[in-house]
Backbone as CSV, one residue per row, in Angstrom:
resi,resn,N_x,N_y,N_z,CA_x,CA_y,CA_z,C_x,C_y,C_z
1,MET,67.481,101.530,99.039,68.620,101.216,99.886,68.128,101.164,101.321
2,GLY,68.416,100.060,101.985,68.002,99.900,103.372,68.792,100.801,104.296
3,SER,68.201,101.145,105.431,68.937,101.983,106.371,69.491,101.091,107.479
4,ASP,70.551,100.401,107.173,71.161,99.478,108.129,72.480,100.035,108.646
5,LEU,72.457,101.321,108.983,73.670,101.976,109.461,74.095,101.488,110.836
6,SER,73.228,100.747,111.525,73.584,100.276,112.868,74.299,98.929,112.852
7,ARG,74.426,98.312,111.685,75.106,97.015,111.608,76.597,97.185,111.868
8,ASN,77.203,96.155,112.486,78.648,96.250,112.684,79.339,96.029,111.335
9,PHE,80.615,96.338,111.295,81.345,96.329,110.023,81.418,94.938,109.405
10,PHE,81.472,93.913,110.219,81.516,92.556,109.688,80.179,92.199,109.043
11,GLU,79.084,92.553,109.721,77.753,92.310,109.155,77.583,93.071,107.845
12,LEU,78.061,94.301,107.825,77.954,95.127,106.632,78.584,94.438,105.423
13,PHE,79.714,93.785,105.645,80.423,93.091,104.565,80.026,91.617,104.468
14,ASP,79.033,91.206,105.259,78.568,89.827,105.280,79.732,88.864,105.537
15,LEU,80.502,89.192,106.577,81.655,88.389,106.983,81.452,87.892,108.408
16,PRO,82.007,86.744,108.727,81.949,86.304,110.126,82.808,87.245,110.986
17,VAL,82.340,87.482,112.195,83.082,88.353,113.104,84.324,87.604,113.559
18,GLY,85.498,88.139,113.213,86.743,87.502,113.603,87.938,88.231,113.026
19,PHE,89.076,87.988,113.617,90.292,88.684,113.203,90.805,88.207,111.853
20,ARG,90.762,86.911,111.647,91.303,86.355,110.405,90.302,86.558,109.276
21,LEU,90.771,87.190,108.198,89.931,87.343,107.023,90.794,87.388,105.775
22,ASP,90.174,87.117,104.662,90.855,87.115,103.372,90.807,88.531,102.820
23,SER,91.957,89.164,102.679,91.997,90.565,102.247,91.465,90.749,100.826
24,ARG,91.678,89.764,99.970,91.140,89.872,98.599,89.620,89.788,98.612
25,ASP,89.079,88.904,99.429,87.626,88.794,99.554,87.045,90.094,100.111
26,LEU,87.695,90.644,101.123,87.249,91.911,101.697,87.254,93.006,100.637
27,ALA,88.325,93.108,99.866,88.422,94.139,98.825,87.333,93.957,97.772
28,GLN,87.060,92.719,97.415,86.012,92.449,96.420,84.646,92.861,96.970
29,ARG,84.368,92.506,98.213,83.094,92.881,98.835,82.984,94.401,98.945
30,TYR,84.104,95.058,99.228,84.124,96.515,99.318,83.741,97.135,97.977
31,ARG,84.327,96.637,96.905,84.016,97.198,95.583,82.534,97.027,95.248
32,VAL,81.974,95.881,95.585,80.546,95.642,95.321,79.695,96.620,96.135
33,LEU,79.991,96.725,97.431,79.223,97.639,98.287,79.408,99.084,97.849
34,GLN,80.608,99.423,97.440,80.887,100.784,96.998,80.027,101.132,95.778
35,ARG,79.940,100.198,94.842,79.097,100.439,93.653,77.625,100.569,94.050
36,MET,77.195,99.725,94.974,75.785,99.735,95.383,75.405,101.004,96.144
37,THR,76.333,101.549,96.901,76.005,102.674,97.783,76.513,104.013,97.281
38,HIS,77.165,104.035,96.145,77.749,105.299,95.670,76.661,106.359,95.509
39,PRO,76.873,107.543,96.081,75.861,108.607,96.024,75.433,108.988,94.598
40,ASP,76.294,108.814,93.622,75.910,109.164,92.246,74.727,108.337,91.766
41,ARG,74.564,107.145,92.306,73.431,106.299,91.922,72.108,106.895,92.403
42,TYR,72.180,107.839,93.335,70.985,108.428,93.923,70.850,109.910,93.589
43,ALA,71.494,110.339,92.510,71.491,111.750,92.128,70.083,112.276,91.864
44,SER,69.207,111.444,91.329,67.847,111.914,91.017,66.852,111.577,92.124
45,ALA,67.329,111.011,93.216,66.448,110.650,94.334,66.151,111.884,95.182
46,GLY,65.286,111.711,96.140,64.944,112.804,97.049,66.092,113.126,97.991
47,ASP,65.963,114.265,98.670,67.023,114.729,99.578,67.366,113.706,100.650
48,GLN,66.362,113.133,101.282,66.630,112.183,102.366,67.337,110.936,101.840
49,GLU,66.904,110.454,100.696,67.534,109.257,100.131,68.986,109.553,99.728
50,ARG,69.232,110.750,99.211,70.617,111.131,98.860,71.479,111.227,100.114
51,ARG,70.919,111.807,101.180,71.676,111.890,102.445,71.991,110.502,102.980
52,MET,71.011,109.608,102.914,71.241,108.231,103.368,72.321,107.555,102.519
53,ALA,72.316,107.831,101.229,73.325,107.241,100.344,74.718,107.723,100.731
54,VAL,74.839,109.006,101.033,76.134,109.561,101.442,76.579,108.920,102.759
55,GLN,75.643,108.789,103.709,75.975,108.170,104.998,76.377,106.713,104.819
56,LYS,75.634,106.007,103.990,75.930,104.590,103.768,77.292,104.430,103.090
57,ALA,77.579,105.266,102.091,78.873,105.204,101.404,80.004,105.502,102.385
58,ALA,79.794,106.474,103.265,80.813,106.809,104.268,81.023,105.634,105.220
59,GLN,79.925,104.969,105.614,80.045,103.812,106.503,80.812,102.682,105.818
60,VAL,80.530,102.438,104.551,81.229,101.387,103.807,82.718,101.704,103.744
61,ASN,83.057,102.959,103.461,84.472,103.354,103.390,85.155,103.212,104.745
62,GLU,84.486,103.667,105.808,85.067,103.551,107.148,85.259,102.088,107.531
63,ALA,84.238,101.276,107.270,84.314,99.857,107.610,85.473,99.187,106.889
64,TYR,85.633,99.508,105.623,86.723,98.905,104.850,88.074,99.316,105.426
65,GLN,88.233,100.594,105.740,89.504,101.060,106.300,89.811,100.373,107.624
66,VAL,88.803,100.156,108.453,89.007,99.499,109.745,89.348,98.026,109.552
67,LEU,88.590,97.347,108.710,88.765,95.900,108.579,90.006,95.506,107.797
68,ARG,90.488,96.359,106.932,91.620,95.954,106.095,92.959,96.017,106.831
69,HIS,93.035,96.767,107.905,94.286,96.885,108.657,94.207,96.043,109.933
70,PRO,95.162,95.156,110.140,95.118,94.283,111.327,94.998,95.035,112.651
71,LEU,95.706,96.134,112.804,95.651,96.879,114.062,94.249,97.423,114.313
72,SER,93.689,98.123,113.353,92.358,98.696,113.564,91.300,97.600,113.655
73,ARG,91.476,96.502,112.931,90.537,95.384,113.002,90.553,94.766,114.405
74,ALA,91.742,94.590,114.975,91.856,94.025,116.325,91.219,94.957,117.355
75,ARG,91.499,96.240,117.239,90.888,97.219,118.162,89.373,97.174,118.057
76,TYR,88.888,97.144,116.820,87.444,97.130,116.587,86.805,95.883,117.203
77,LEU,87.428,94.745,116.998,86.905,93.501,117.576,86.849,93.582,119.097
78,LEU,87.896,94.110,119.696,87.908,94.239,121.153,86.842,95.227,121.616
79,GLU,86.672,96.315,120.879,85.638,97.287,121.245,84.249,96.664,121.129
80,LEU,84.033,95.814,120.117,82.754,95.107,119.999,82.498,94.227,121.225
81,GLN,83.581,93.766,121.849,83.473,92.905,123.029,83.474,93.717,124.327
82,GLY,83.386,95.034,124.205,83.287,95.886,125.385,84.606,96.364,125.949
83,VAL,85.716,96.092,125.276,87.022,96.553,125.750,87.194,98.012,125.331
84,GLU,87.577,98.837,126.287,87.773,100.260,126.005,89.255,100.574,125.934
85,PHE,89.585,101.518,125.055,90.956,101.991,124.918,91.007,103.443,125.350
86,ASP,92.034,103.782,126.108,92.238,105.148,126.567,93.696,105.492,126.288
87,GLY,93.911,106.309,125.288,95.260,106.649,124.851,96.156,107.208,125.940
88,GLU,95.566,107.888,126.910,96.375,108.477,127.975,96.713,107.475,129.072
89,ARG,95.817,106.545,129.327,96.034,105.601,130.425,96.570,104.258,129.964
90,ASP,96.365,103.920,128.709,96.789,102.617,128.194,98.239,102.676,127.705
91,THR,99.151,102.821,128.632,100.552,102.920,128.241,101.425,101.849,128.871
92,ALA,100.888,101.108,129.802,101.695,100.111,130.509,101.963,98.897,129.621
93,VAL,103.234,98.626,129.400,103.645,97.417,128.690,104.754,96.771,129.499
94,ASP,105.013,95.517,129.214,106.005,94.797,130.004,107.423,95.334,129.745
95,ALA,108.287,95.080,130.714,109.660,95.591,130.668,110.422,95.074,129.441
96,GLU,110.182,93.831,129.073,110.864,93.262,127.905,110.506,94.031,126.637
97,PHE,109.225,94.383,126.492,108.819,95.128,125.307,109.366,96.552,125.354
98,LEU,109.434,97.141,126.539,110.035,98.477,126.662,111.489,98.457,126.207
99,MET,112.218,97.425,126.581,113.609,97.298,126.132,113.666,97.129,124.616
100,GLN,112.766,96.313,124.080,112.717,96.119,122.629,112.395,97.440,121.925
101,GLN,111.484,98.231,122.488,111.155,99.534,121.912,112.394,100.421,121.842
102,MET,113.127,100.486,122.951,114.327,101.320,122.997,115.346,100.851,121.967
103,GLU,115.530,99.549,121.879,116.481,98.983,120.923,116.063,99.302,119.484
104,LEU,114.787,99.165,119.194,114.295,99.448,117.846,114.434,100.931,117.502
105,ARG,114.135,101.781,118.454,114.283,103.228,118.218,115.748,103.592,117.959
106,GLU,116.661,103.001,118.721,118.088,103.239,118.504,118.510,102.746,117.126
107,ALA,118.039,101.576,116.754,118.380,101.019,115.441,117.861,101.921,114.326
108,LEU,116.669,102.431,114.477,116.107,103.336,113.474,116.934,104.611,113.375
109,ALA,117.332,105.148,114.520,118.112,106.382,114.547,119.488,106.204,113.894
110,GLU,120.021,104.997,113.941,121.364,104.751,113.400,121.385,104.476,111.898
111,ILE,120.245,104.263,111.302,120.194,103.887,109.889,120.789,104.966,108.991
112,ALA,120.430,106.205,109.217,120.875,107.293,108.335,122.394,107.416,108.308
113,ALA,123.069,107.089,109.408,124.523,107.214,109.475,125.249,105.964,108.996
114,ALA,124.520,104.928,108.635,125.143,103.668,108.226,125.852,103.818,106.881
115,THR,126.815,102.942,106.647,127.541,102.939,105.380,126.599,102.645,104.217
116,GLU,125.722,101.695,104.415,124.711,101.319,103.406,123.321,101.537,104.025
117,PRO,122.859,102.790,104.083,121.611,103.063,104.803,120.396,102.318,104.245
118,MET,120.279,102.165,102.940,119.113,101.474,102.393,119.133,99.989,102.743
119,GLN,120.312,99.411,102.773,120.426,98.011,103.168,120.033,97.858,104.634
120,GLU,120.498,98.770,105.474,120.130,98.762,106.896,118.629,98.997,107.057
121,TYR,118.110,99.926,106.268,116.678,100.223,106.326,115.862,98.971,105.990
122,ASN,116.212,98.292,104.910,115.476,97.094,104.494,115.529,96.004,105.563
123,ALA,116.677,95.842,106.182,116.804,94.842,107.254,115.943,95.245,108.456
124,PHE,115.929,96.534,108.757,115.133,97.042,109.871,113.642,96.805,109.623
125,VAL,113.180,97.125,108.424,111.767,96.951,108.090,111.394,95.467,108.110
126,ALA,112.286,94.617,107.638,112.022,93.172,107.687,111.871,92.724,109.144
127,ARG,112.676,93.272,110.016,112.585,92.945,111.440,111.253,93.425,112.012
128,LEU,110.855,94.653,111.665,109.560,95.172,112.124,108.413,94.305,111.624
129,ASP,108.493,93.919,110.357,107.444,93.079,109.770,107.334,91.741,110.504
130,ALA,108.468,91.159,110.843,108.461,89.871,111.548,107.831,90.014,112.938
131,ILE,108.197,91.071,113.642,107.625,91.301,114.979,106.128,91.546,114.862
132,SER,105.730,92.362,113.893,104.309,92.666,113.703,103.515,91.412,113.351
133,SER,104.066,90.582,112.490,103.381,89.334,112.106,103.188,88.424,113.309
134,GLU,104.194,88.369,114.149,104.107,87.547,115.362,103.018,88.081,116.298
135,LEU,102.981,89.396,116.463,101.949,89.999,117.314,100.556,89.725,116.746
136,GLU,100.396,89.885,115.440,99.102,89.658,114.802,98.647,88.206,114.966
137,ALA,99.561,87.276,114.810,99.201,85.857,114.959,98.739,85.564,116.385
138,HIS,99.432,86.147,117.348,99.061,85.922,118.745,97.710,86.573,119.047
139,VAL,97.486,87.777,118.529,96.197,88.453,118.729,95.078,87.614,118.124
140,ALA,95.309,87.085,116.939,94.292,86.261,116.272,93.896,85.080,117.158
141,GLU,94.884,84.428,117.748,94.601,83.290,118.635,93.795,83.729,119.852
142,LEU,94.188,84.842,120.443,93.495,85.319,121.644,92.063,85.735,121.342
143,LEU,91.844,86.354,120.183,90.508,86.825,119.843,89.555,85.675,119.517
144,GLU,90.098,84.512,119.257,89.249,83.349,119.013,88.703,82.776,120.319
145,ARG,89.355,83.104,121.415,88.864,82.665,122.723,87.810,83.664,123.190
146,ASP,86.928,83.224,124.023,85.869,84.105,124.505,85.926,84.202,126.020
147,ASP,87.000,84.852,126.503,87.100,85.040,127.946,87.820,86.352,128.240
148,ALA,87.610,86.837,129.450,88.141,88.139,129.854,89.665,88.177,129.819
149,GLN,90.303,87.098,130.240,91.766,87.072,130.241,92.311,87.205,128.822
150,ALA,91.706,86.510,127.877,92.152,86.589,126.483,91.962,88.005,125.955
151,ARG,90.844,88.641,126.303,90.613,90.024,125.865,91.660,90.961,126.453
152,ASP,91.988,90.777,127.733,93.011,91.623,128.366,94.374,91.428,127.699
153,GLU,94.709,90.182,127.430,95.988,89.898,126.766,95.992,90.464,125.346
154,ALA,94.873,90.335,124.658,94.775,90.862,123.289,94.910,92.380,123.304
155,LYS,94.294,93.023,124.292,94.412,94.481,124.389,95.874,94.881,124.582
156,ALA,96.583,94.170,125.442,98.003,94.473,125.665,98.801,94.315,124.367
157,LEU,98.466,93.290,123.595,99.162,93.091,122.315,98.786,94.158,121.296
158,VAL,97.542,94.615,121.321,97.127,95.688,120.416,97.920,96.959,120.726
159,LEU,98.161,97.218,121.999,98.979,98.382,122.363,100.392,98.243,121.811
160,LYS,100.921,97.034,121.837,102.235,96.792,121.235,102.169,96.962,119.721
161,MET,101.082,96.498,119.114,100.905,96.661,117.667,100.861,98.144,117.296
162,GLN,100.249,98.952,118.165,100.201,100.398,117.914,101.606,100.976,117.870
163,PHE,102.444,100.564,118.802,103.825,101.037,118.802,104.519,100.617,117.514
164,MET,104.347,99.365,117.123,105.000,98.864,115.909,104.496,99.614,114.675
165,ASP,103.212,99.911,114.650,102.634,100.662,113.534,103.241,102.059,113.458
166,LYS,103.362,102.703,114.603,103.961,104.041,114.641,105.421,103.987,114.200
167,LEU,106.140,103.003,114.661,107.543,102.857,114.288,107.676,102.582,112.786
168,HIS,106.757,101.817,112.256,106.760,101.538,110.818,106.559,102.834,110.022
169,ARG,105.636,103.693,110.474,105.417,104.982,109.797,106.672,105.847,109.882
170,GLU,107.340,105.847,111.031,108.574,106.621,111.183,109.663,106.081,110.254
171,ALA,109.704,104.778,110.098,110.672,104.168,109.185,110.372,104.578,107.747
172,GLN,109.102,104.644,107.382,108.741,105.071,106.030,109.159,106.520,105.783
173,GLU,109.016,107.365,106.806,109.465,108.752,106.685,110.979,108.796,106.475
174,LEU,111.698,107.954,107.194,113.150,107.884,107.020,113.492,107.420,105.607
175,GLU,112.771,106.442,105.109,113.019,105.957,103.752,112.878,107.104,102.747
176,GLU,111.827,107.915,102.891,111.644,109.049,101.987,112.828,110.001,102.064
177,THR,113.305,110.244,103.276,114.470,111.111,103.451,115.697,110.504,102.792
178,LEU,115.893,109.219,102.968,117.057,108.548,102.369,116.979,108.569,100.854
179,LEU,115.790,108.371,100.321,115.640,108.353,98.860,115.793,109.742,98.251
180,ASP,115.471,110.780,99.025,115.611,112.159,98.552,117.033,112.686,98.681
181,ALA,117.852,112.003,99.493,119.229,112.455,99.724,120.053,112.286,98.439
182,PRO,120.976,113.236,98.232,121.821,113.161,97.022,122.776,111.988,97.027
């Protein structure tokens, strides 16, 4: 097994560097790499080779987790291009999106009290999915350009995607609560 732990995640999966990818192809490549790098295949090898196998398997798993999710894939691509993220300082978003955030949070909070909470929940999630898809499409376009302005705009959209991802997780928690309710 080669020690190519310094390769980026796209190289590791033998994929072109870019936001758009085929998730089925990625999953298939992951399964192949997983079989090739699984530490059990190196059970009778020396200590160093076993350690390398564990590291390589961990890298394959991490790479797959990053590349399979649009948000983490976009962040990773921007980081490859030298864009840095700072959770404490990267909070500025436009006023329109701030209003949309407030509206979405209010809508989420009102679901539990609705007459048909699951129907409201499904409509809410469909709305989140539509907004997220729109953000992802715009990020994909920006990441295809190779200029500083596009990277800055993509970073701003990734921050919005982070909010949408968090809101989606909160909605899933609400769904569990609704499904557990008598």
